C-alpha positions in Angstrom: 122.8 38.8 -21.4 123.9 41.1 -24.1 125.0 44.6 -22.9 121.9 45.8 -21.2 123.4 48.4 -18.9 122.7 51.4 -21.2 119.0 50.6 -20.9 118.6 50.5 -17.2 117.0 53.7 -15.9 115.8 55.0 -12.6 112.2 55.6 -11.8 112.8 59.4 -11.8 114.1 59.2 -15.4 111.1 57.3 -16.5 108.7 60.0 -15.2 110.5 62.6 -17.4 109.6 60.9 -20.6 107.1 62.0 -23.2 104.4 60.2 -25.2 105.8 60.9 -28.6 106.6 57.3 -29.3 102.9 56.3 -29.1 101.6 59.3 -31.0 101.8 57.7 -34.4 100.0 54.6 -33.2 97.3 56.8 -31.7 97.1 58.7 -34.9 96.2 55.6 -36.9 93.8 54.4 -34.3 92.0 57.7 -34.3 91.9 58.0 -38.0 90.5 54.5 -38.7 88.7 53.5 -35.5 85.2 53.8 -37.1 86.3 51.6 -40.1 87.7 48.8 -38.1 86.0 45.5 -37.2 86.2 44.3 -33.6 88.9 41.8 -32.6 90.7 42.4 -35.9 94.3 43.3 -36.9 95.0 46.0 -39.6 98.1 47.6 -41.2 98.1 51.3 -41.8 100.2 52.8 -44.6 99.3 56.4 -43.7 96.5 58.2 -41.8 94.6 59.1 -44.9 91.6 57.5 -46.6 92.4 54.3 -48.5 95.6 53.6 -46.4 94.1 50.9 -44.2 94.7 47.2 -45.0 92.8 44.5 -43.2 94.6 41.3 -42.1 92.6 38.3 -43.5 93.2 34.5 -43.6 93.9 33.0 -47.0 94.6 29.3 -47.1 95.6 29.1 -43.5 98.0 32.1 -43.7 97.5 35.8 -43.0 97.6 38.4 -45.8 96.7 42.0 -46.3 93.4 43.1 -47.9 93.6 46.6 -49.3 90.7 49.0 -49.7 90.5 48.3 -53.5 90.0 44.5 -52.8 93.6 43.4 -53.7 95.1 40.7 -51.4 98.9 40.8 -51.0 101.5 39.4 -48.7 104.0 41.3 -46.5 107.1 42.4 -48.3 110.5 41.3 -46.8 112.3 44.1 -45.0 109.4 46.6 -45.1 108.2 48.3 -42.0 104.5 47.8 -41.1 102.4 49.8 -38.7 99.8 47.4 -37.2 96.7 48.4 -35.2 94.5 45.9 -33.4 90.9 46.7 -32.4 89.9 44.8 -29.4 86.5 43.1 -28.8 83.9 45.2 -26.9 83.6 45.0 -23.2 86.3 44.5 -20.7 88.3 47.1 -18.6 89.1 50.6 -19.8 92.9 50.3 -19.9 95.2 47.4 -20.7 98.7 46.5 -21.8 99.0 44.3 -24.9 101.9 41.9 -25.3 102.9 41.4 -29.0 105.3 38.6 -30.0 106.9 38.8 -33.4 108.7 35.6 -34.5 110.8 35.6 -37.7 111.4 32.4 -39.6 114.2 32.3 -42.3 114.6 30.0 -45.3 117.3 28.1 -43.4 115.9 27.4 -39.9 118.2 27.8 -36.9 120.1 24.6 -35.9 121.6 25.8 -32.7 120.5 24.3 -29.5 119.5 27.5 -27.7 116.6 29.6 -29.1 117.2 33.1 -30.4 117.6 35.8 -27.7 114.5 38.0 -27.1 114.5 41.6 -28.0 112.1 43.9 -26.2 110.5 47.3 -26.6 107.9 48.8 -24.4 105.8 51.6 -25.9 104.9 54.8 -24.0 101.8 54.9 -21.8 100.1 57.5 -19.6 98.3 55.3 -17.0 101.1 53.9 -15.0 100.8 53.8 -11.2 103.5 55.4 -9.0 103.4 56.7 -5.5 99.6 56.8 -5.2 99.0 58.2 -8.7 97.5 56.3 -11.6 98.1 58.7 -14.4 101.9 58.7 -14.6 103.5 59.0 -18.1 106.3 56.6 -19.0 108.4 57.0 -22.2 109.0 54.4 -24.8 112.0 52.1 -23.9 114.2 52.1 -25.9 113.4 55.1 -28.1 112.7 55.0 -31.8 116.3 55.9 -32.3 117.1 52.2 -31.5 116.4 50.0 -34.5 114.7 46.6 -33.9 117.9 44.7 -34.6 119.7 46.8 -32.0 117.2 46.3 -29.2 118.6 44.9 -25.9 118.7 41.1 -26.3 117.9 38.8 -23.4 119.1 35.2 -23.5 116.0 33.1 -24.1 116.4 30.8 -21.1 116.6 33.8 -18.7 113.6 35.5 -20.4 111.6 32.3 -20.0 112.7 31.6 -16.5 111.8 35.0 -15.3 108.3 35.0 -16.8 107.6 31.3 -15.9 108.9 31.3 -12.3 108.8 35.0 -11.5 112.6 35.5 -11.0 116.0 34.4 -12.0 119.3 34.3 -10.1 121.0 36.7 -12.6 121.3 40.4 -13.3 118.5 40.2 -15.9 116.0 40.6 -13.1 117.0 44.2 -12.6 116.5 44.9 -16.3 113.0 43.3 -16.3 112.0 45.2 -13.2 113.3 48.6 -14.5 112.5 48.5 -18.2 109.8 45.9 -18.9 107.4 45.4 -16.0 105.3 48.0 -14.2 102.2 48.8 -12.3 99.4 50.3 -14.3 95.8 51.5 -13.8 93.3 49.2 -15.6 90.4 51.5 -15.0 89.4 49.9 -11.7 92.6 49.5 -9.7 96.4 49.4 -10.0 97.7 46.0 -11.1 101.2 44.7 -11.9 102.5 42.9 -14.8 104.4 40.8 -12.2 101.2 39.2 -11.0 101.4 35.6 -12.1 98.6 35.5 -14.7 99.7 38.8 -16.2 103.4 37.8 -16.1 102.6 34.6 -18.0 101.3 36.6 -21.0 105.0 37.3 -21.8 105.9 33.6 -22.2 106.6 32.6 -25.7 106.1 28.8 -25.4 103.8 26.8 -23.1 102.4 30.0 -21.6 99.8 28.3 -19.5 102.5 26.6 -17.5 103.7 29.2 -14.9 104.4 29.5 -11.2 101.7 31.1 -9.0 102.5 33.1 -5.9 102.9 30.1 -3.6 104.8 28.1 -6.2 107.2 31.0 -6.7 108.0 31.0 -3.0 108.7 27.2 -3.0 111.0 27.6 -6.1 112.9 30.4 -4.4 113.4 28.0 -1.4 114.9 25.4 -3.7 111.9 23.4 -4.9 112.2 22.3 -8.6 110.1 24.4 -11.0 107.6 22.8 -13.3 109.2 21.9 -16.7 107.7 23.5 -19.7 106.5 21.5 -22.7 109.6 20.3 -24.6 107.7 20.1 -27.9 106.6 23.7 -27.6 110.2 24.7 -27.0 111.3 22.9 -30.2 109.0 25.1 -32.2 110.7 28.2 -30.8 114.2 27.1 -31.7 113.5 27.4 -35.4 112.9 31.2 -35.3 115.8 33.4 -36.4 114.6 36.4 -34.4 112.2 36.8 -31.5 110.8 40.2 -30.5 108.4 41.2 -27.8 106.6 44.6 -28.1 104.6 45.9 -25.1 101.8 48.0 -26.5 98.7 49.4 -24.6 95.4 51.2 -25.0 93.1 53.5 -23.2 89.5 53.1 -24.3 88.2 56.5 -23.2 84.6 56.8 -24.4 85.0 54.0 -27.0 83.5 50.5 -26.3 86.7 48.9 -27.7 90.4 49.5 -27.3 93.0 50.0 -30.1 96.6 48.9 -29.7 99.4 49.8 -32.1 102.8 48.3 -32.9 105.3 48.5 -35.6 107.7 45.9 -37.0 109.7 45.1 -40.1 108.8 42.0 -42.0 112.0 40.1 -41.5 115.1 40.3 -43.8 116.1 39.2 -47.3 116.3 35.5 -46.1 113.0 35.5 -44.2 110.0 33.5 -45.4 107.5 33.9 -42.6 106.5 36.2 -39.8 104.4 34.9 -36.9 102.6 37.4 -34.7 100.9 36.7 -31.4 98.7 39.4 -29.6 97.7 39.0 -26.0 95.5 41.7 -24.3 96.6 41.2 -20.6 93.4 42.5 -19.0 91.2 40.6 -21.5 93.1 37.4 -20.6 92.7 37.9 -16.9 89.0 38.8 -17.2 88.4 35.7 -19.3 89.8 33.5 -16.6 93.3 32.6 -18.0 94.7 30.0 -18.0 91.4 28.1 -18.2 90.4 30.3 -21.1 92.8 31.8 -23.6 91.9 34.8 -25.8 95.3 35.1 -27.6 95.3 36.0 -31.3 97.8 34.5 -33.8 98.7 35.3 -37.4 101.2 33.7 -39.7 102.3 35.8 -42.7 104.2 34.4 -45.6 106.7 36.9 -47.0 107.4 37.9 -50.6 
């Protein structure tokens, strides 16, 4: 684990946060909600007319379609503000797990995958001490650049989200800064519930320990091994980032989740993005049914 202590906060500190970190994302969602197609990803350059680009598939890869009909690729090193409009139906509130995977021109050759960098956006429907409208701040704040986000060794990240725990200090970080209980519109649920926890897995995400299996593993039973071929695909990425977004539908029939990321660096050639709406996944009957969305952007 790479120096996480500065990012471990008490519950009391979390409750003092503001929602400024999600304000920009909400601004884009509010500005363009009526123009967006259901179950579609967009990139917003500003909150004014003509600033919304739709993500489209061209020859098997994702690209941006601007309002004037021009198709263009993501530019290396440029920051993009993405907004995703969910399908209709489902529960009023949800967290959305976004995985951003950067592939460089020279793929990694080290045995271990890249560490996982994590940011959780602000939300205002967390559950705490009988309340379900608690506000939590963004962790870490916008002052921390993507490259400087706390980095978790991949094996520990995978072990926690596959088995439900590790035997290391990373567990404290996950419990304090990543996972939480939130109000989905019907009840308070936890991202540590097995099916919800599995949405954070980067490879072989349908292979995870349920509640009973977790107990057996904690008593010494061997955990299920994840698919080795899937792990090989993860090793090639130079950077792995997990962004935890969210949405509150309000009076809208769909939700809108926002996240921001840079399109790699000067040596990058591809950016792969995975979006998993946690409550949509659970409602659909995950792992039997999987509603994950995936996009692969070539960079210029």
